[in-house]
Structures are given as structure tokens and as C-alpha cells.
C-alpha positions as CSV (number, residue, x, y, z in Angstrom):
1,M,186.0,113.5,252.7
2,S,188.2,112.3,249.8
3,D,187.0,110.0,247.1
4,V,190.1,107.8,247.3
5,A,192.0,106.5,250.2
6,S,195.6,105.2,250.1
7,F,197.1,102.9,252.7
8,P,200.6,101.4,253.1
9,Y,201.1,97.7,253.2
10,V,201.7,96.6,256.8
11,A,204.5,94.4,258.0
12,V,203.1,91.4,260.1
13,K,204.6,88.2,261.3
14,N,203.3,85.0,259.8
15,P,202.9,81.8,261.8
16,R,206.6,80.9,261.2
17,G,207.7,84.3,262.6
18,E,208.7,85.6,259.2
19,I,207.8,89.2,258.3
20,A,205.2,89.5,255.5
21,L,203.6,92.6,254.0
22,R,199.8,92.7,254.0
23,P,197.3,95.3,252.6
24,L,195.5,95.8,255.9
25,L,192.9,98.5,255.9
26,P,192.1,100.6,258.9
27,I,188.4,100.3,259.5
28,T,185.8,101.5,262.1
29,L,183.0,99.0,262.7
30,T,179.7,100.3,264.2
31,Y,176.8,98.1,265.3
32,G,174.1,98.8,267.8
33,G,175.8,101.9,269.2
34,A,179.2,100.1,269.8
35,T,182.2,101.1,267.8
36,V,185.5,99.2,267.2
37,E,188.6,100.4,265.4
38,T,190.6,97.6,263.8
39,T,192.1,96.5,260.5
40,G,190.8,94.2,257.9
41,L,192.3,92.2,255.0
42,P,190.8,92.6,251.5
43,D,190.6,89.1,250.0
44,T,189.6,89.0,246.4
45,G,189.3,85.2,246.7
46,A,186.8,85.3,249.5
47,D,183.2,85.1,248.5
48,V,181.9,86.9,251.6
49,N,183.1,89.3,254.3
50,V,184.1,87.4,257.5
51,L,183.8,88.8,261.0
52,P,185.7,86.9,263.7
53,C,183.7,85.9,266.8
54,H,185.4,88.3,269.2
55,L,184.7,91.3,267.1
56,G,181.0,90.5,266.9
57,I,180.8,90.1,270.6
58,T,182.8,93.3,271.2
59,L,180.2,95.1,269.0
60,G,177.4,93.7,271.1
61,G,176.1,91.2,268.7
62,N,173.8,88.5,270.0
63,W,174.8,85.1,268.6
64,E,171.5,83.5,269.6
65,T,169.4,86.1,267.7
66,A,171.7,86.6,264.7
67,R,170.5,85.3,261.3
68,T,171.5,81.7,260.7
69,G,172.0,79.6,257.6
70,L,175.4,80.6,256.5
71,Q,177.9,77.9,255.4
72,L,181.5,79.0,255.0
73,S,184.0,76.9,253.0
74,G,187.7,76.1,253.2
75,N,189.3,76.2,256.6
76,L,186.3,77.9,258.1
77,A,183.8,75.2,256.9
78,R,183.9,73.5,260.3
79,Y,182.7,76.6,262.1
80,E,179.1,77.8,262.4
81,A,178.5,81.3,260.9
82,R,175.6,83.7,261.2
83,G,174.7,86.9,259.2
84,I,175.2,90.3,260.6
85,L,175.0,93.8,259.0
86,V,177.6,96.3,260.3
87,S,178.3,99.9,259.4
88,C,181.9,100.2,258.2
89,T,184.1,103.2,257.6
90,V,187.4,102.6,255.7
91,G,189.8,105.3,256.7
92,Q,188.1,108.6,256.1
93,L,185.7,107.4,253.3
94,P,182.0,107.6,253.8
95,P,180.5,104.7,255.9
96,V,178.8,101.8,254.1
97,Q,176.7,98.8,255.4
98,L,178.5,95.6,255.0
99,A,177.1,92.1,255.3
100,F,179.3,89.7,257.3
101,A,179.5,86.0,258.0
102,W,180.0,86.2,261.7
103,T,182.0,83.1,262.4
104,Q,182.7,81.3,265.7
105,A,186.3,81.0,264.6
106,E,188.7,83.1,266.6
107,N,191.9,82.5,264.6
108,V,190.8,84.3,261.5
109,P,191.3,88.0,260.5
110,L,188.6,90.3,259.6
111,L,188.2,89.6,255.9
112,F,186.6,91.7,253.1
113,G,185.2,89.6,250.3
114,Q,183.2,89.8,247.1
115,V,179.9,90.1,249.0
116,N,179.7,92.9,249.6
117,F,183.0,94.8,250.2
118,F,184.1,94.5,246.6
119,A,180.6,95.5,245.5
120,E,180.9,98.7,247.5
121,F,184.6,99.6,246.8
122,D,187.0,99.6,243.9
123,V,190.4,98.4,245.2
124,C,193.7,98.8,243.5
125,F,196.7,96.8,244.9
126,L,199.9,98.6,244.0
127,R,202.2,95.9,245.6
128,A,205.4,97.1,243.9
129,R,204.8,100.5,245.7
130,N,203.4,98.8,248.9
131,I,200.2,100.8,248.6
132,V,196.5,99.8,248.4
133,E,194.0,102.3,247.1
134,V,190.3,102.2,248.0
135,R,187.5,104.1,246.2
136,P,183.8,104.0,246.9
137,K,181.8,102.6,244.0
138,S,180.9,105.1,241.4
139,L,177.3,106.2,241.3
140,P,175.4,105.8,238.0
């Protein structure tokens, strides 16, 4: 396995139908024996990782037994959120455990925030070259 992974920015349509480039990362989520391959958006302004409702259900998460007590802010403040730990593999990098705020919101992407994606990875946005680089945190 490599110690750095590079990914191209991905062209996506925004709500107005315009094409926008986003640094979407390919990720494999594993929880309770279930695995989902998807993409996630690193968001340096997000305090926490956010898992949309449908992904938590697809992974076999149980909303009723998930840890409660999370309050999201911004446009997700009106939705209830619960804590869930998920094993995540970004590209071919070694897997890490990430803590997510599993939200009941459906219209939200998988988001990687300060807790704890950016605590586990160094991320370099090379927007002029349309590349995002991800490195596991350095060990002391």
C-alpha cells in the first residue's frame, strides 16, 4: 500500500444543472460485516464527519440503538443525528476508524470533517491541477 493517494477532482452537476468540480474521494465503508463503496467530500469547514441516513441503513446500522446526543449545525441542525463508528478505506490507503454523525437527512453528501477525518489524514487540495492528495497521519 502507498503512503499517499492522489485523486482527480470529479465533475458533478450542482442544483442549477451547472457542472462543478469537486474533490470527491473514493471510499469503502465497513460496519458490522456490511461494505459499501461510495464517494465522500472532504470539508475543511465541517466540524464532524457526516453520514447520510441511507448509507447508515445500507451498512446495517440500527437507528434505535445508535448513540444519541449529537447536535449538528447549519442546514443540518433540524435533523436528529446519532454517533456511529465506521471502518473507512480511502482508495488503497490502510483502513481507519472514523466517527460519524449519522443524520436523518437524505439530501446531504457523505462529508469528511475535522473530527476525525482531518485528524487521521493530511489532505492537500491542488485545485489548479484538479488533484487532491491524501496521506495517513504521520506516526510519532
